[in-house]
RODO-2510 file (C-alpha; in nm, 4 decimals, decimal comma):
residues 253
     n   res          X          Y          Z
     1     m    -7,6132    -2,5650    -1,7301
     2     s    -7,6009    -2,9295    -1,8345
     3     d    -7,9049    -3,1502    -1,8156
     4     p    -7,8604    -3,3734    -1,5061
     5     t    -8,0637    -3,6483    -1,6746
     6     s    -7,8455    -3,6608    -1,9849
     7     v    -7,5977    -3,9442    -2,0449
     8     s    -7,2330    -3,8435    -2,0614
     9     p    -7,0390    -3,9226    -2,3823
    10     i    -6,8071    -4,1508    -2,1817
    11     m    -7,0948    -4,3551    -2,0364
    12     s    -7,2603    -4,3720    -2,3778
    13     s    -6,9371    -4,4976    -2,5351
    14     l    -6,8940    -4,7627    -2,2651
    15     s    -7,2502    -4,8806    -2,3182
    16     s    -7,1905    -4,9041    -2,6936
    17     i    -6,8725    -5,1056    -2,6397
    18     e    -7,0526    -5,3438    -2,4034
    19     t    -7,3393    -5,3878    -2,6499
    20     f    -7,0953    -5,4603    -2,9334
    21     s    -6,9055    -5,7053    -2,7127
    22     r    -7,2193    -5,9027    -2,6271
    23     r    -7,3394    -5,9089    -2,9888
    24     h    -6,9997    -6,0238    -3,1107
    25     a    -6,9936    -6,2956    -2,8436
    26     h    -7,3408    -6,4118    -2,9520
    27     d    -7,2212    -6,4308    -3,3133
    28     l    -6,9173    -6,6373    -3,2129
    29     v    -7,1330    -6,8852    -3,0213
    30     k    -7,3824    -6,9054    -3,3094
    31     e    -7,0950    -6,9831    -3,5447
    32     y    -6,9716    -7,2561    -3,3108
    33     a    -7,3234    -7,4023    -3,2830
    34     r    -7,3439    -7,4595    -3,6597
    35     g    -7,0918    -7,7420    -3,6351
    36     e    -7,1846    -7,8586    -3,2862
    37     e    -7,2452    -8,2282    -3,2189
    38     p    -7,5894    -8,3154    -3,0699
    39     s    -7,4264    -8,4194    -2,7410
    40     d    -7,2216    -8,1000    -2,7135
    41     r    -7,3714    -7,8540    -2,4613
    42     t    -7,1267    -7,5701    -2,5326
    43     s    -7,3625    -7,3289    -2,7087
    44     k    -7,6457    -7,3930    -2,4605
    45     v    -7,4169    -7,3167    -2,1668
    46     l    -7,2664    -7,0032    -2,3186
    47     f    -7,6001    -6,8643    -2,4415
    48     a    -7,7508    -6,9224    -2,0956
    49     f    -7,4680    -6,7344    -1,9247
    50     l    -7,4862    -6,4505    -2,1787
    51     d    -7,8636    -6,4149    -2,1661
    52     y    -7,9547    -6,4710    -1,8013
    53     l    -7,6729    -6,3297    -1,5893
    54     p    -7,6769    -5,9680    -1,4633
    55     s    -7,5428    -5,7209    -1,7181
    56     d    -7,2016    -5,6743    -1,5545
    57     s    -7,1517    -6,0519    -1,5452
    58     a    -7,2761    -6,0945    -1,9026
    59     v    -7,0116    -5,8472    -2,0181
    60     v    -6,7444    -6,0585    -1,8442
    61     v    -6,8765    -6,3694    -2,0181
    62     a    -6,8814    -6,1897    -2,3537
    63     d    -6,5194    -6,0808    -2,3094
    64     d    -6,4230    -6,4384    -2,2169
    65     i    -6,5949    -6,5745    -2,5277
    66     i    -6,4094    -6,3268    -2,7464
    67     s    -6,0762    -6,3979    -2,5744
    68     y    -6,1240    -6,7769    -2,5918
    69     s    -6,3024    -6,7871    -2,9282
    70     g    -6,0890    -7,0837    -3,0335
    71     k    -6,1598    -7,2729    -2,7098
    72     l    -6,5322    -7,2268    -2,6528
    73     h    -6,5872    -7,5894    -2,5537
    74     e    -6,3196    -7,5603    -2,2838
    75     l    -6,4659    -7,2286    -2,1683
    76     a    -6,8150    -7,3765    -2,1295
    77     d    -6,6696    -7,6708    -1,9357
    78     h    -6,4889    -7,4224    -1,7121
    79     y    -6,8112    -7,2345    -1,6349
    80     v    -6,9905    -7,5588    -1,5518
    81     s    -6,7133    -7,7015    -1,3332
    82     t    -6,6107    -7,3861    -1,1445
    83     v    -6,9355    -7,1893    -1,1223
    84     l    -7,2518    -7,3869    -1,1999
    85     f    -7,1768    -7,7203    -1,0288
    86     p    -7,0182    -7,5699    -0,7139
    87     i    -7,2981    -7,3167    -0,6602
    88     r    -7,5528    -7,5998    -0,6846
    89     a    -7,3634    -7,8128    -0,4315
    90     s    -7,5603    -7,8282    -0,1076
    91     s    -7,3176    -8,0477     0,0854
    92     g    -6,9583    -8,0069     0,1880
    93     k    -6,8446    -8,2470    -0,0844
    94     t    -6,6602    -8,1460    -0,3982
    95     p    -6,8787    -8,2016    -0,7067
    96     s    -6,7668    -8,4873    -0,9311
    97     g    -6,6788    -8,4451    -1,2971
    98     v    -6,4537    -8,1419    -1,2524
    99     l    -6,3279    -8,0236    -1,5901
   100     t    -6,0190    -7,8311    -1,6945
   101     r    -6,0577    -7,4559    -1,7319
   102     p    -5,8557    -7,1843    -1,9043
   103     g    -5,5926    -7,0619    -1,6604
   104     p    -5,7080    -6,8083    -1,3995
   105     d    -5,5248    -6,4832    -1,3433
   106     n    -5,4840    -6,4697    -0,9648
   107     i    -5,5450    -6,8207    -0,8357
   108     e    -5,2481    -6,8155    -0,5999
   109     d    -5,3712    -6,4968    -0,4337
   110     v    -5,7137    -6,6554    -0,3737
   111     f    -5,5460    -6,9796    -0,2597
   112     t    -5,3781    -6,8031     0,0335
   113     k    -5,6906    -6,6099     0,1379
   114     i    -5,9684    -6,8697     0,1554
   115     t    -6,0342    -7,0066     0,5025
   116     l    -6,2196    -7,3082     0,6371
   117     q    -6,5444    -7,2150     0,8147
   118     n    -6,7602    -7,3980     1,0703
   119     r    -7,1221    -7,4418     0,9635
   120     n    -7,2994    -7,2901     1,2695
   121     q    -7,6401    -7,3083     1,1020
   122     g    -7,8335    -7,2367     1,4219
   123     k    -7,6626    -6,9021     1,4763
   124     l    -7,7149    -6,8043     1,1137
   125     r    -8,0825    -6,9026     1,1231
   126     s    -8,1421    -6,6940     1,4372
   127     a    -7,9771    -6,3890     1,2826
   128     c    -8,1788    -6,4231     0,9614
   129     l    -8,5078    -6,4688     1,1487
   130     a    -8,4398    -6,1547     1,3515
   131     r    -8,3679    -5,9579     1,0358
   132     d    -8,6623    -6,1023     0,8401
   133     n    -8,9256    -6,0540     1,1112
   134     n    -8,9489    -6,4305     1,1702
   135     c    -9,1003    -6,4837     0,8265
   136     c    -9,0146    -6,6586     0,5024
   137     l    -8,9063    -6,3823     0,2651
   138     l    -9,0893    -6,5325    -0,0329
   139     s    -9,4204    -6,6432     0,1136
   140     g    -9,4490    -6,4074     0,4123
   141     l    -9,5484    -6,7049     0,6281
   142     y    -9,4381    -6,7022     0,9919
   143     d    -9,1786    -6,9428     1,1282
   144     s    -9,3601    -7,2091     1,3300
   145     k    -9,1063    -7,2280     1,6148
   146     m    -9,0872    -6,8522     1,6562
   147     a    -9,4655    -6,8282     1,6527
   148     l    -9,4752    -7,0482     1,9618
   149     e    -9,2064    -6,8395     2,1297
   150     v    -9,3159    -6,4828     2,0601
   151     l    -9,6850    -6,4816     1,9650
   152     s    -9,9787    -6,5110     2,2000
   153     n   -10,2434    -6,7783     2,1534
   154     t   -10,4739    -6,5174     2,0052
   155     e   -10,2068    -6,3910     1,7633
   156     r   -10,1228    -6,7444     1,6465
   157     q   -10,4842    -6,7982     1,5419
   158     d   -10,4442    -6,5230     1,2824
   159     v   -10,1163    -6,6338     1,1199
   160     e   -10,0142    -6,9226     0,8976
   161     t    -9,6874    -7,0864     0,9963
   162     v    -9,4259    -7,3016     0,8216
   163     c    -9,0866    -7,4510     0,9012
   164     t    -8,8165    -7,2120     0,7813
   165     e    -8,4447    -7,2497     0,7196
   166     a    -8,1527    -7,0166     0,6578
   167     a    -8,0774    -7,0700     0,2895
   168     h    -7,7231    -6,9853     0,1814
   169     i    -7,6935    -6,7875    -0,1418
   170     l    -7,3349    -6,8917    -0,2060
   171     p    -7,3317    -7,2445    -0,0593
   172     y    -7,1545    -7,3313     0,2621
   173     s    -6,9657    -7,6075     0,0759
   174     l    -6,7415    -7,3411    -0,0801
   175     s    -6,5870    -7,2840     0,2622
   176     s    -6,5707    -7,6481     0,3674
   177     f    -6,2632    -7,8298     0,2390
   178     s    -5,9584    -8,0351     0,3272
   179     e    -5,6102    -7,9080     0,2508
   180     s    -5,5989    -8,1369    -0,0520
   181     e    -5,9110    -7,9589    -0,1859
   182     r    -5,7855    -7,6056    -0,1202
   183     h    -5,6526    -7,5470    -0,4723
   184     y    -5,9779    -7,6661    -0,6298
   185     k    -6,1867    -7,4462    -0,3982
   186     a    -5,9570    -7,1516    -0,4755
   187     t    -6,0236    -7,2148    -0,8454
   188     i    -6,3978    -7,1964    -0,7780
   189     w    -6,3678    -6,8728    -0,5786
   190     e    -6,1522    -6,7185    -0,8502
   191     g    -6,4108    -6,8160    -1,1102
   192     i    -6,6921    -6,6615    -0,9036
   193     f    -6,4976    -6,3390    -0,8426
   194     h    -6,4159    -6,3187    -1,2123
   195     m    -6,7725    -6,3687    -1,3291
   196     f    -6,9466    -6,1621    -1,0583
   197     p    -6,7537    -5,8351    -1,0077
   198     n    -6,9865    -5,7215    -0,7276
   199     l    -6,8742    -6,0168    -0,5156
   200     r    -6,5041    -5,9332    -0,5183
   201     n    -6,5216    -5,7865    -0,1675
   202     f    -6,6888    -6,1053    -0,0416
   203     s    -6,4704    -6,3815     0,1037
   204     s    -6,4995    -6,7352     0,2340
   205     a    -6,5064    -6,5873     0,5860
   206     d    -6,8420    -6,4247     0,4958
   207     i    -7,0116    -6,7511     0,3991
   208     n    -7,2131    -6,7638     0,7241
   209     d    -7,2867    -6,3921     0,7329
   210     p    -7,6610    -6,3074     0,7167
   211     c    -7,5883    -6,1056     0,4008
   212     n    -7,5327    -6,4441     0,2320
   213     a    -7,8554    -6,6069     0,3505
   214     l    -8,2331    -6,5828     0,3241
   215     t    -8,5056    -6,7040     0,5594
   216     l    -8,7045    -6,9457     0,3439
   217     w    -8,9834    -7,1940     0,3977
   218     n    -8,8030    -7,5275     0,3643
   219     a    -9,0054    -7,6101     0,0512
   220     f    -8,8830    -7,2897    -0,1157
   221     h    -8,5304    -7,3659     0,0055
   222     d    -8,5343    -7,6927    -0,1900
   223     e    -8,6503    -7,5120    -0,5052
   224     f    -8,3869    -7,2397    -0,4591
   225     d    -8,1023    -7,4896    -0,4142
   226     s    -8,2166    -7,6853    -0,7205
   227     f    -8,2176    -7,3752    -0,9477
   228     r    -8,5926    -7,4071    -1,0049
   229     l    -8,6458    -7,0651    -0,8482
   230     c    -8,4516    -6,7396    -0,8566
   231     l    -8,4989    -6,3766    -0,7553
   232     k    -8,4937    -6,1197    -1,0334
   233     p    -8,4226    -5,7558    -0,9377
   234     s    -8,6995    -5,5024    -0,9958
   235     a    -8,6632    -5,1306    -1,0582
   236     i    -8,7088    -5,0745    -0,6831
   237     p    -8,3947    -5,1313    -0,4705
   238     n    -8,4127    -5,4482    -0,2565
   239     h    -8,7352    -5,5609    -0,4260
   240     y    -8,7328    -5,8752    -0,6401
   241     y    -8,9592    -6,0791    -0,8633
   242     i    -8,9840    -6,4539    -0,8065
   243     k    -8,8972    -6,6379    -1,1270
   244     r    -8,9898    -7,0066    -1,1545
   245     y    -8,8370    -7,2610    -1,3883
   246     r    -8,9347    -7,5985    -1,5285
   247     g    -8,9881    -7,8557    -1,2566
   248     f    -9,0944    -7,6019    -0,9921
   249     s    -9,3367    -7,7629    -0,7477
   250     t    -9,6855    -7,6627    -0,8578
   251     y    -9,8337    -7,6591    -0,5073
   252     l    -9,6074    -7,3600    -0,4278
   253     n    -9,7512    -7,1437    -0,7077
***
């Protein structure tokens, strides 16, 4: 009888291929960096995507680097314009400074599927509060409005409250566009689906689904939207570490 804890030869081979791919991609970026101008951000962008994304996404990035080894500057610009800038956008406006990317594989398919969504923030906030027990997921502090509605005077004396908001993970702006912006937004969605394989069953119609939002104290929401805070998976399913970055507000520590 085989050992159920052993790794199959196929899985081991796949892991070896992925490891080689990432190492080769690192070497290609290092080689590019040797002749990089001081103002060129290409190597910084590509190293960040290789080193900090989840493993399945890092493998995608590594394969892209290998495939576009002669166009690494264009590839880095593509990542910034179709993934980094749009995910940081907190409004319904298209980010400025959009750069040209290597051609996507299925942009027309995405173009026909994305749909314009109404914001409906109040409904989303209510659904998230109900799921999250009326508390900020990061601090555990109770929502101040819900405390007045559902807690007795005695219970409120024993809880700390804050103003909370429903914080989108993928921003609402991805599903807010005019017809003239549809092709650009389709390019962004294609880039996200390409880089994050686990999101390929997600669609613009899901942007206001509670699965795409967190109940956060508004101060944490600002940090989250500004990429000064992220959630890093732990070994326990649905449990995360809070990771802070430079510029994080010290009073929240």
